Backbone as JSON Lines, residues from 0, in Angstrom:
{"i":0,"aa":"M","n":[0.85,-1.16,0.0],"ca":[0.0,0.0,0.0],"c":[0.91,1.23,0.0]}
{"i":1,"aa":"V","n":[0.51,2.22,-0.81],"ca":[1.25,3.46,-0.91],"c":[0.29,4.59,-0.55]}
{"i":2,"aa":"R","n":[0.71,5.47,0.34],"ca":[-0.13,6.59,0.74],"c":[0.52,7.88,0.28]}
{"i":3,"aa":"I","n":[-0.27,8.71,-0.39],"ca":[0.21,10.0,-0.9],"c":[-0.61,11.08,-0.23]}
{"i":4,"aa":"R","n":[0.08,12.01,0.44],"ca":[-0.61,13.1,1.12],"c":[0.01,14.41,0.69]}
{"i":5,"aa":"G","n":[-0.81,15.42,0.57],"ca":[-0.32,16.73,0.18],"c":[-1.49,17.6,-0.22]}
{"i":6,"aa":"S","n":[-1.26,18.46,-1.21],"ca":[-2.34,19.32,-1.67],"c":[-2.12,19.65,-3.14]}
{"i":7,"aa":"I","n":[-3.22,19.96,-3.79],"ca":[-3.21,20.47,-5.15],"c":[-3.86,21.83,-5.05]}
{"i":8,"aa":"G","n":[-3.05,22.86,-5.1],"ca":[-3.57,24.21,-4.84],"c":[-4.06,24.27,-3.42]}
{"i":9,"aa":"E","n":[-5.33,24.64,-3.25],"ca":[-5.91,24.71,-1.91],"c":[-6.61,23.43,-1.5]}
{"i":10,"aa":"W","n":[-6.66,22.44,-2.39],"ca":[-7.37,21.19,-2.12],"c":[-6.46,20.17,-1.46]}
{"i":11,"aa":"P","n":[-6.84,19.69,-0.29],"ca":[-6.03,18.65,0.35],"c":[-6.18,17.32,-0.38]}
{"i":12,"aa":"V","n":[-5.1,16.56,-0.42],"ca":[-5.09,15.26,-1.08],"c":[-4.61,14.22,-0.08]}
{"i":13,"aa":"D","n":[-5.37,13.14,0.06],"ca":[-4.97,12.01,0.89],"c":[-5.37,10.77,0.09]}
{"i":14,"aa":"L","n":[-4.41,10.18,-0.62],"ca":[-4.68,9.09,-1.55],"c":[-3.96,7.84,-1.09]}
{"i":15,"aa":"T","n":[-4.69,6.74,-1.05],"ca":[-4.1,5.44,-0.71],"c":[-4.24,4.53,-1.91]}
{"i":16,"aa":"L","n":[-3.13,3.97,-2.35],"ca":[-3.13,3.02,-3.46],"c":[-2.83,1.63,-2.93]}
{"i":17,"aa":"E","n":[-3.68,0.69,-3.28],"ca":[-3.44,-0.69,-2.88],"c":[-2.91,-1.43,-4.1]}
{"i":18,"aa":"L","n":[-1.7,-1.95,-3.98],"ca":[-1.06,-2.64,-5.09],"c":[-0.86,-4.1,-4.73]}
{"i":19,"aa":"D","n":[-1.24,-5.0,-5.66],"ca":[-0.95,-6.42,-5.42],"c":[0.42,-6.74,-6.01]}
{"i":20,"aa":"E","n":[0.85,-7.98,-5.91],"ca":[2.2,-8.33,-6.37],"c":[2.39,-8.06,-7.85]}
{"i":21,"aa":"G","n":[1.34,-8.29,-8.66],"ca":[1.43,-8.01,-10.09],"c":[1.65,-6.54,-10.37]}
{"i":22,"aa":"D","n":[0.98,-5.69,-9.6],"ca":[1.16,-4.24,-9.75],"c":[2.59,-3.83,-9.4]}
{"i":23,"aa":"W","n":[3.13,-4.4,-8.32],"ca":[4.51,-4.09,-7.93],"c":[5.48,-4.54,-9.02]}
{"i":24,"aa":"D","n":[5.21,-5.7,-9.63],"ca":[6.08,-6.2,-10.71],"c":[6.05,-5.25,-11.9]}
{"i":25,"aa":"Q","n":[4.87,-4.79,-12.29],"ca":[4.75,-3.85,-13.41],"c":[5.46,-2.54,-13.1]}
{"i":26,"aa":"L","n":[5.29,-2.05,-11.88],"ca":[5.93,-0.81,-11.49],"c":[7.44,-0.93,-11.52]}
{"i":27,"aa":"S","n":[7.96,-2.04,-10.99],"ca":[9.41,-2.21,-10.98],"c":[9.95,-2.38,-12.4]}
{"i":28,"aa":"A","n":[9.18,-3.03,-13.29],"ca":[9.62,-3.18,-14.68],"c":[9.72,-1.82,-15.36]}
{"i":29,"aa":"R","n":[8.76,-0.95,-15.09],"ca":[8.79,0.39,-15.7],"c":[9.92,1.25,-15.13]}
{"i":30,"aa":"L","n":[10.21,1.07,-13.84],"ca":[11.26,1.85,-13.21],"c":[12.64,1.25,-13.45]}
{"i":31,"aa":"G","n":[12.69,-0.01,-13.9],"ca":[13.96,-0.68,-14.13],"c":[14.65,-1.05,-12.83]}
{"i":32,"aa":"T","n":[13.89,-1.24,-11.77],"ca":[14.44,-1.62,-10.48],"c":[13.71,-2.85,-9.98]}
{"i":33,"aa":"S","n":[14.15,-3.34,-8.86],"ca":[13.49,-4.49,-8.26],"c":[12.72,-4.03,-7.03]}
{"i":34,"aa":"L","n":[11.41,-4.03,-7.14],"ca":[10.55,-3.66,-6.02],"c":[9.79,-4.89,-5.59]}
{"i":35,"aa":"Q","n":[9.52,-4.98,-4.32],"ca":[8.72,-6.09,-3.82],"c":[7.57,-5.52,-3.0]}
{"i":36,"aa":"A","n":[6.46,-6.2,-3.07],"ca":[5.32,-5.79,-2.27],"c":[5.69,-5.89,-0.8]}
{"i":37,"aa":"P","n":[5.3,-4.92,0.01],"ca":[5.57,-5.01,1.44],"c":[4.88,-6.23,2.03]}
{"i":38,"aa":"K","n":[5.58,-6.92,2.89],"ca":[5.03,-8.11,3.54],"c":[4.32,-7.7,4.82]}
{"i":39,"aa":"P","n":[3.17,-8.3,5.09],"ca":[2.48,-7.98,6.35],"c":[3.3,-8.47,7.53]}
{"i":40,"aa":"E","n":[3.09,-7.81,8.66],"ca":[3.8,-8.21,9.87],"c":[3.42,-9.62,10.25]}
{"i":41,"aa":"G","n":[4.37,-10.36,10.77],"ca":[4.11,-11.72,11.21],"c":[4.25,-12.73,10.09]}
{"i":42,"aa":"G","n":[4.52,-12.29,8.86],"ca":[4.75,-13.19,7.75],"c":[3.5,-13.84,7.18]}
{"i":43,"aa":"A","n":[2.34,-13.61,7.78],"ca":[1.11,-14.22,7.28],"c":[0.56,-13.37,6.14]}
{"i":44,"aa":"P","n":[-0.04,-14.0,5.15],"ca":[-0.62,-13.21,4.08],"c":[-1.75,-12.33,4.6]}
{"i":45,"aa":"A","n":[-1.8,-11.13,4.08],"ca":[-2.84,-10.19,4.52],"c":[-4.17,-10.56,3.87]}
{"i":46,"aa":"A","n":[-5.22,-10.4,4.63],"ca":[-6.55,-10.6,4.06],"c":[-6.83,-9.45,3.12]}
{"i":47,"aa":"K","n":[-7.38,-9.75,1.97],"ca":[-7.66,-8.71,0.99],"c":[-8.89,-7.92,1.43]}
{"i":48,"aa":"P","n":[-8.71,-6.62,1.7],"ca":[-9.86,-5.82,2.13],"c":[-10.8,-5.57,0.96]}
{"i":49,"aa":"A","n":[-12.08,-5.45,1.28],"ca":[-13.05,-5.12,0.24],"c":[-12.77,-3.71,-0.24]}
{"i":50,"aa":"S","n":[-12.79,-3.53,-1.52],"ca":[-12.5,-2.2,-2.06],"c":[-13.69,-1.28,-1.83]}
{"i":51,"aa":"Q","n":[-13.4,0.01,-1.91],"ca":[-14.47,0.99,-1.73],"c":[-15.5,0.85,-2.84]}
{"i":52,"aa":"D","n":[-15.05,0.5,-4.07],"ca":[-15.99,0.31,-5.17],"c":[-16.98,-0.8,-4.86]}
{"i":53,"aa":"D","n":[-16.49,-1.91,-4.28],"ca":[-17.37,-3.02,-3.93],"c":[-18.39,-2.58,-2.88]}
{"i":54,"aa":"A","n":[-17.94,-1.8,-1.93],"ca":[-18.85,-1.33,-0.88],"c":[-19.91,-0.4,-1.46]}
{"i":55,"aa":"L","n":[-19.51,0.51,-2.33],"ca":[-20.47,1.43,-2.96],"c":[-21.45,0.66,-3.84]}
{"i":56,"aa":"W","n":[-20.97,-0.35,-4.54],"ca":[-21.83,-1.16,-5.4],"c":[-22.89,-1.86,-4.55]}
{"i":57,"aa":"Q","n":[-22.47,-2.41,-3.42],"ca":[-23.43,-3.1,-2.54],"c":[-24.47,-2.12,-1.99]}
{"i":58,"aa":"I","n":[-24.03,-0.93,-1.62],"ca":[-24.94,0.08,-1.09],"c":[-25.92,0.52,-2.18]}
{"i":59,"aa":"A","n":[-25.43,0.69,-3.42],"ca":[-26.29,1.08,-4.53],"c":[-27.37,0.03,-4.79]}
{"i":60,"aa":"K","n":[-26.97,-1.25,-4.76],"ca":[-27.96,-2.32,-4.96],"c":[-28.98,-2.32,-3.83]}
{"i":61,"aa":"D","n":[-28.51,-2.17,-2.6],"ca":[-29.42,-2.15,-1.45],"c":[-30.39,-0.97,-1.53]}
{"i":62,"aa":"L","n":[-29.9,0.16,-1.98],"ca":[-30.74,1.35,-2.1],"c":[-31.91,1.07,-3.05]}
{"i":63,"aa":"L","n":[-31.62,0.5,-4.23],"ca":[-32.68,0.21,-5.19],"c":[-33.57,-0.93,-4.7]}
{"i":64,"aa":"R","n":[-32.97,-1.93,-4.08],"ca":[-33.76,-3.06,-3.57],"c":[-34.78,-2.58,-2.55]}
{"i":65,"aa":"K","n":[-34.36,-1.73,-1.62],"ca":[-35.26,-1.23,-0.58],"c":[-36.34,-0.32,-1.15]}
{"i":66,"aa":"A","n":[-35.98,0.47,-2.16],"ca":[-36.95,1.37,-2.78],"c":[-37.92,0.59,-3.68]}
{"i":67,"aa":"G","n":[-37.45,-0.5,-4.26],"ca":[-38.29,-1.27,-5.18],"c":[-38.24,-0.73,-6.59]}
{"i":68,"aa":"Q","n":[-38.48,0.58,-6.72],"ca":[-38.47,1.21,-8.04],"c":[-38.14,2.69,-7.87]}
{"i":69,"aa":"L","n":[-37.25,3.19,-8.74],"ca":[-36.89,4.61,-8.74],"c":[-36.75,5.09,-10.17]}
{"i":70,"aa":"S","n":[-37.06,6.35,-10.4],"ca":[-36.83,6.93,-11.72],"c":[-35.33,7.16,-11.89]}
{"i":71,"aa":"G","n":[-34.89,7.21,-13.13],"ca":[-33.47,7.42,-13.41],"c":[-32.9,8.65,-12.73]}
{"i":72,"aa":"P","n":[-33.57,9.83,-12.87],"ca":[-33.03,11.04,-12.23],"c":[-32.98,10.94,-10.69]}
{"i":73,"aa":"D","n":[-34.02,10.34,-10.09],"ca":[-34.02,10.2,-8.63],"c":[-32.9,9.26,-8.17]}
{"i":74,"aa":"L","n":[-32.74,8.16,-8.9],"ca":[-31.7,7.2,-8.54],"c":[-30.32,7.83,-8.72]}
{"i":75,"aa":"L","n":[-30.12,8.54,-9.83],"ca":[-28.83,9.19,-10.06],"c":[-28.53,10.21,-8.97]}
{"i":76,"aa":"E","n":[-29.52,10.98,-8.56],"ca":[-29.33,11.97,-7.49],"c":[-28.87,11.29,-6.2]}
{"i":77,"aa":"Q","n":[-29.5,10.17,-5.87],"ca":[-29.11,9.46,-4.65],"c":[-27.72,8.85,-4.77]}
{"i":78,"aa":"L","n":[-27.38,8.33,-5.95],"ca":[-26.05,7.75,-6.16],"c":[-24.96,8.82,-6.11]}
{"i":79,"aa":"E","n":[-25.26,10.0,-6.66],"ca":[-24.3,11.1,-6.6],"c":[-24.08,11.53,-5.15]}
{"i":80,"aa":"G","n":[-25.16,11.55,-4.37],"ca":[-25.03,11.88,-2.94],"c":[-24.23,10.83,-2.2]}
{"i":81,"aa":"L","n":[-24.42,9.59,-2.57],"ca":[-23.69,8.48,-1.95],"c":[-22.2,8.55,-2.24]}
{"i":82,"aa":"T","n":[-21.85,8.82,-3.49],"ca":[-20.44,8.8,-3.9],"c":[-19.76,10.15,-3.75]}
{"i":83,"aa":"G","n":[-20.56,11.24,-3.74],"ca":[-19.96,12.57,-3.67],"c":[-19.44,13.05,-5.01]}
{"i":84,"aa":"S","n":[-19.81,12.33,-6.09],"ca":[-19.29,12.67,-7.41],"c":[-20.33,12.32,-8.47]}
{"i":85,"aa":"A","n":[-20.53,13.24,-9.41],"ca":[-21.47,12.97,-10.5],"c":[-20.97,11.81,-11.37]}
{"i":86,"aa":"A","n":[-19.67,11.79,-11.65],"ca":[-19.11,10.73,-12.5],"c":[-19.24,9.36,-11.84]}
{"i":87,"aa":"A","n":[-18.93,9.28,-10.55],"ca":[-19.03,8.0,-9.84],"c":[-20.48,7.56,-9.73]}
{"i":88,"aa":"G","n":[-21.39,8.51,-9.55],"ca":[-22.82,8.19,-9.51],"c":[-23.29,7.62,-10.84]}
{"i":89,"aa":"K","n":[-22.83,8.21,-11.94],"ca":[-23.21,7.73,-13.27],"c":[-22.65,6.33,-13.53]}
{"i":90,"aa":"R","n":[-21.43,6.08,-13.06],"ca":[-20.85,4.73,-13.23],"c":[-21.7,3.69,-12.51]}
{"i":91,"aa":"L","n":[-22.14,4.0,-11.3],"ca":[-23.0,3.07,-10.57],"c":[-24.35,2.89,-11.26]}
{"i":92,"aa":"L","n":[-24.88,3.97,-11.82],"ca":[-26.15,3.89,-12.53],"c":[-26.03,2.97,-13.74]}
{"i":93,"aa":"V","n":[-24.95,3.09,-14.49],"ca":[-24.72,2.22,-15.65],"c":[-24.55,0.78,-15.19]}
{"i":94,"aa":"R","n":[-23.84,0.59,-14.11],"ca":[-23.65,-0.77,-13.59],"c":[-24.98,-1.38,-13.16]}
{"i":95,"aa":"L","n":[-25.84,-0.59,-12.54],"ca":[-27.17,-1.08,-12.18],"c":[-27.99,-1.41,-13.43]}
{"i":96,"aa":"R","n":[-27.88,-0.57,-14.44],"ca":[-28.63,-0.78,-15.69],"c":[-28.3,-2.15,-16.29]}
{"i":97,"aa":"H","n":[-27.06,-2.59,-16.15],"ca":[-26.62,-3.85,-16.75],"c":[-26.67,-5.03,-15.79]}
{"i":98,"aa":"S","n":[-27.15,-4.82,-14.59],"ca":[-27.25,-5.89,-13.61],"c":[-28.44,-6.79,-13.92]}
{"i":99,"aa":"A","n":[-28.25,-8.09,-13.73],"ca":[-29.34,-9.06,-13.94],"c":[-30.45,-8.89,-12.91]}
{"i":100,"aa":"Q","n":[-30.17,-8.2,-11.8],"ca":[-31.15,-8.01,-10.74],"c":[-31.98,-6.74,-10.91]}
{"i":101,"aa":"V","n":[-31.73,-6.02,-12.01],"ca":[-32.41,-4.74,-12.23],"c":[-33.11,-4.75,-13.59]}
{"i":102,"aa":"K","n":[-34.34,-4.28,-13.59],"ca":[-35.09,-4.12,-14.83],"c":[-35.23,-2.63,-15.09]}
{"i":103,"aa":"V","n":[-34.92,-2.23,-16.32],"ca":[-35.06,-0.82,-16.69],"c":[-36.17,-0.74,-17.72]}
{"i":104,"aa":"A","n":[-37.19,0.06,-17.42],"ca":[-38.33,0.23,-18.32],"c":[-38.5,1.71,-18.64]}
{"i":105,"aa":"S","n":[-39.09,1.98,-19.78],"ca":[-39.36,3.35,-20.17],"c":[-40.52,3.87,-19.33]}
{"i":106,"aa":"G","n":[-40.31,5.0,-18.68],"ca":[-41.35,5.6,-17.86],"c":[-41.72,6.96,-18.39]}
{"i":107,"aa":"G","n":[-42.02,7.04,-19.67],"ca":[-42.31,8.34,-20.28],"c":[-41.02,9.03,-20.65]}
{"i":108,"aa":"D","n":[-40.71,10.12,-19.97],"ca":[-39.5,10.88,-20.26],"c":[-38.26,10.3,-19.6]}
{"i":109,"aa":"T","n":[-38.45,9.5,-18.56],"ca":[-37.3,8.98,-17.81],"c":[-37.41,7.46,-17.65]}
{"i":110,"aa":"P","n":[-36.27,6.8,-17.58],"ca":[-36.31,5.35,-17.33],"c":[-36.68,5.05,-15.89]}
{"i":111,"aa":"L","n":[-37.31,3.91,-15.68],"ca":[-37.65,3.44,-14.33],"c":[-36.79,2.23,-14.01]}
{"i":112,"aa":"Y","n":[-36.08,2.3,-12.91],"ca":[-35.22,1.21,-12.46],"c":[-35.98,0.42,-11.4]}
{"i":113,"aa":"S","n":[-36.16,-0.88,-11.62],"ca":[-36.88,-1.73,-10.68],"c":[-35.99,-2.89,-10.25]}
{"i":114,"aa":"W","n":[-36.08,-3.22,-8.97],"ca":[-35.34,-4.36,-8.42],"c":[-36.1,-5.63,-8.7]}
{"i":115,"aa":"I","n":[-35.41,-6.67,-9.17],"ca":[-36.01,-7.97,-9.44],"c":[-35.49,-8.94,-8.41]}
{"i":116,"aa":"E","n":[-36.38,-9.61,-7.7],"ca":[-35.97,-10.6,-6.67],"c":[-35.53,-11.88,-7.32]}
């Protein structure tokens, strides 16, 4: 894991990158050096933490499941609020659109997203 902290102009930046062994190999190949992934303390392999994307995806599915049905604009608004980003909200909306658990129907001017059990 690599943590980068600082600022871009007046905006604070606190970025954590999680790299697996393949990522470390690619990085070292590009740098022309030998890098190794940091080993967890105690020599035991570290449990892979769930990524933030996986957590947001689960929350997005739960949101639609609990609502049963939402219009596209309403769902997008909630996803943007969840992620804090219009782009990330749109990515989740597209992912929901292509999920086997979601039915998208035309609701006049806007699509209707429905959860399928």
